[in-house]
N, C-alpha and C positions, 0 to 999 in steps of 0.2 A: 448834805457832801462833808466830806473830809479834807479838811483845813485848817494846819498850822501856821500860823502868822502869811499865811495868803498862799503859802504854797502845800499842794495836795500832799498826804501826808504817805503817799505811794509812790513821793519825789522824792522824801527825806531817807537822809544817810544815818542820821541818827533815831528812830524809831523806837520808841524804848518797851519794854512788853507788857506796861499798862497800856499801853496807847494797839497793840496788838491786843490784847484779851476786851476793850473795848470795841476794838475795830467786831471783832468772831464775835461777840455779845448781842450786839446790834444789829445785825444782821442778819446771821442765820437763824436768827427765832423770827423771822419774820421771816423770808427770802429762799428757795430750794435751792440749793448749790451743788449741781453735781459734774465730777464727782467729790464727795466730803469729805473733809478734810483726813477723817481715818482711814480713808481710799487713798489718799495721797501718799499720807505717811507709810500707808504697807506699801505701797509701790514705790517707793523710793530708795525705802529699803530690804527690796529684793536686790539677789547677793545679783544676777545674771542681766540686769537690769542696763538697758545702752544707752536709754530716751535718758536726755535733762530737764524738758519739759513736758507737762500736762494740761490740757487745755482745761478753764473752770470756765461754766458755764449754768449759767439761768435765763431762764427760759417763761417766757409770758404769752397770755395773748396781746397782739399789736395793737388791736384796736383802733384807735382811727390815726397812730401813728402812719406814716409812710418813711423810707427811704426820702422824700425831699425834704417833710418836716424835719427827719433827724437829723441828714446836716445840718440843716439850719440851723439846730440846736447848740448843736456839739463844734464847730469848729472854731477855730479859736481866731480872733481877728484881732493884732494890736493895734494898739491902738495910736501908737510915739511911734513919730516919721524915723527918728530913726531907734533901728531893733539892731542885735546881736547875729552871729551867726547862728545860737540856737535858739533864738523869740523865735527868728524869721521859719527856723525847721520847723519849730510848735505851730506855723501857719498853716502849715501844708495839712490836704485835706484831701480824700477822696470817696466815688461812689463805683460800685465797680455790680453792674448789674446782669445777669443769665434767663434769657424768658424757656420757656418749653421746648422740651427736646425739636418737636414737631411743630412751631405756632409762634415764631417770631414775635405776635405778637401779645401774648400767652401773660407774662410776669412769668418766673419759678423763684429766684436768689437774687435780696438785695445785698450788698456789705458796704459797713457806712465805716470810716474812721480816720482820725483826726492826729495832730496832735505824737509824731514819728517820733520812735526813743532811738533813729537810728538814720540817716540817710546818708547813701551812698551814689556821692556824681562821681564822673567820668569822661574826662578829657581832657586838652593841651590844656596848660595852665591848671588843672586841678589837685588833689590830694589821689586821682586813681590816675591813669592812662593806657592804652593800650585795649587791649581784648578786654569788655567785661563780662565779658563770663567766670573769668579765670580771677576778679574780683569776684566776682558774685557767691562761684562755687566756695573762694574762701569765708566771706561771714556767716555762707547758710553750714559748714562745715559743721557746725557747733548746735545746730537748730536738729533737731531730733524728738519728736513729742511721741511720745508715749501711744503704743500700739493700740492699749484697752481702752482705750476713753477719744480715739480719734472721732472726729465732724465729719460728714456728708453733710455738701460735695466738697473734697480737698480743701481745697482755698479757704477753708475757716480754721482752719490748726495752723491758720498767718503763718510766716515769713515777707515775702519781699513782694511789694507789690514794686510797680515802675512803667516804666521804658524801655526799650532800646535804641536808637534812630537808626536808619536807613544808613547813616554811613557810617557806619559801624561793622559797615560790610565789607571794609576792604580788611580785615583784621582775620575771615575768615576764609576767604578769599583773596589774597594779597593782588593779582593781577589786575585787579579793577581800581587801585587806589591811582594808576598811573589818568583814571578821566574821575578825579575826585572836584568838583567843583565849589571854589570859593567857598567859607564860612561867613554868610551875611546875617545871621541871626544869632551865631553867638552862646547857642543854647548847648548847656552838659551834652554829650554825643548818649550816655546815657546815664537813669538816674533811677533809685527805688528807695525805700521809704521804709523799714523794718518797724513793724505797726507791733504791740501784744497786749492791744486790749480794740474790741471795734465790735459791730450792733451786726444784726446775724438775722434777712428776712425768712421768710419761707414764703411767696405769697399762696401755695396749693391748701399748707393746713394755718394759712392767717396765722403763727406765730413769732415774737420774736424771740432771739434769744442775742439776747450778753454776752460775751467772748474775753475771758482775759490767761495771756497764758500763766504759767506758774512754774517758776523753775524747781526742782528734783534736787539740786545743791545746797548745799551748808544750812541754815536752820527753815528748815520745809514748815513747820508753821507761823514762823514770821514770812513766806513768801504767797502762804496760801492769804496772809491777811490784807497786804499788801495787792493782790490780786481781787481778792473779794473787795476790798477799798476803792479798784480803778472800776469796773461792776458797775460801785455804789457811785462812783462821780456822775456816770454816764449816766446812770439812771437821772440824779437827781439834773444833769442837765435837760433829758430831755423833758423834767416835770418843769419846765421851761415851755413861754412864745418863741415860736420860730418868728426867725427876723429874717424878711421876703430879699430878694439881692432891689434894690431900686435902680432902672434906666435913667443912664445918664443926659442922653440923645434920640432921640428917634427921626434925623436925621438919614434916608438911607446915602453909600456916600457908594458911587461902582469901586469894581475892583479891575487894581492889576496886578497883570502878569509878568514873571520873571525876567520871561525870554521873548511875546508878545509870539505875537499871529506868523508874522516871517517868520521866527527864530522854533516858532515850534512846528512850522513848516517843513521848514531844511531839516531837522529833530529826525523829523517821520522820514523822508528821500534821506539822507544818507543811512539810517535805522535798516529800510528797505533795499540798498544796496547791500550790505553788513549779512542780511539775510540769505539775498540771494550768492553772497559770495562764500556763506558754509561758515560763518563767524560767529552768527545767532540761531537757536534755536524759537526763544519765542522774548520779545521786548517788549517795556509795559510803560514809552514814555511820558512823560513827568513836567506838569509845569506848573506852578505857589503860584496862586493867587494872593493875593495882599489887600485886604478893606480896610478903611476905618470903620471905627463900632460903635458907637453910644450902648452898644448892649452892654449888659453881664454875661461874660461867658459861661455863668450856671442858669442863667437865660437862654442865651444859645442852645443848651444840650437837654431843657428841656422842653422846647421845639421841637429840636435833632430825632429827640425819643416819636414825639409824633409825628415828625412825616418819615421816618425811618426808622420805624420799630424793627430790629436785627435781632441777634440770636445774643450777639452782646452791643454793651453798650457800656460807657465807660464816659465820666468828667476827672479828673486830677488837677488836684490847684497846689501849682509847684511856687505859690506865694507872688515869683517875676513871671511865670506866665502859667496859662492854665489845656490842657489836654481835655478835647471833646471830643469824644469819635463815638461811632458806631459802624459792627463786624456782622457779616451772617456769616461768617467763615472761623473753622480753628486751623488756625496756622502749624499748629503741635503741641503736642498735650505728651507730657510721662508722666507717667505712675507708674509704678514696685518694676522700677527700669525700665518699662515698656514705653516705647516710644510712637505717637499716634498723629497724624498727621492727614486733613484730608484737607482739600484744597476746592473749593469750589468754580472757580474760572476754568473754563476750556471743560467740561465735565460735557458741558449738552451745550450739542449748538442751538441757533437761533430759528425763531420757526419763522414760517413764511405766510404770517398769518396771527393777529390779536389776540385770538383766538387759539393756535396753537404756543404762541409764548404762552401765555396762562397756563395750559396743560404741561409745561415745559419746566415751568416757575411749580406747581404745583407736585409734578415728581420729584423737582427738587429737594421741595420740605418733606417727601416724607419718606427720603432720602439719605438725609443727615443724618451726620453719628455722632453724636457729642455725650461727651458720659458727664 
């Protein structure tokens, strides 16, 4: 691991040419990096270059390493109860997993990352407020990865990982703002982690890729060396034992609805009237169930993957709170300026028998398109 005074060399601003040469000599002689330094220099020198980043990749056999063990090894947790905002951001980490196209049980891609270089939060009282897509577009305007060395799937080229909450609908459909409910959770309306290094697993080939984004601006040799140093730091963490999360209290507590049975049934009756009146075509009533647990959220995620295997699963550690999810459908995807949406809900009726339900489920699995 490359550290100077307990600070990773790729985080230091005073890195000198001697340190850079040392990094390149130690790393490039023992591992293969693609593209090479020469190729990156040639790319940076192109007169018609529009990209400002290139993904540096070091591939190896995954062996016994799994996304779970990798996450447990690379995530950082401060031992201090008093941390700065930057230290809190260093605690952030995530796993994003993608199963096979037509088989949600067979995992294909997993992406693990920690310690984002930048975090964007939006919402009342925060630095950014209003439409999160406006802020996200501004942040990503300078994120242009060279097409010559782009990785597949597209998500492996980095960028922003995070969430946009349902409450943000008010910025896209202002008329619904009149129905806004009191904010009792006090969480950011949206939150995105900008990462420049991560670990990617391809379970079909049993390969593991450690990726770091390298800037094509300024001193390319230094940028390349620092990207290699980030990769080597992650490799060093992977060589350490994984520390499992221990559940604090196995006691089972009952869930509590935020609207209750009567409130939910009343909501359904009102929505039914609005549909009859022609105000709505389709509405999904919802309620939030809160339950005290002593199980670590990451262990909840692992159980969810077993109980509800789906096309997309994710665990996002936002330090103060965690997001755990499993979804069978792609809501929206943009690739090469082409927008694809493929919701599953409502595309098949319910079967009249369990056997017919199973047949319709198989049909859905065989026709779901997700690139």
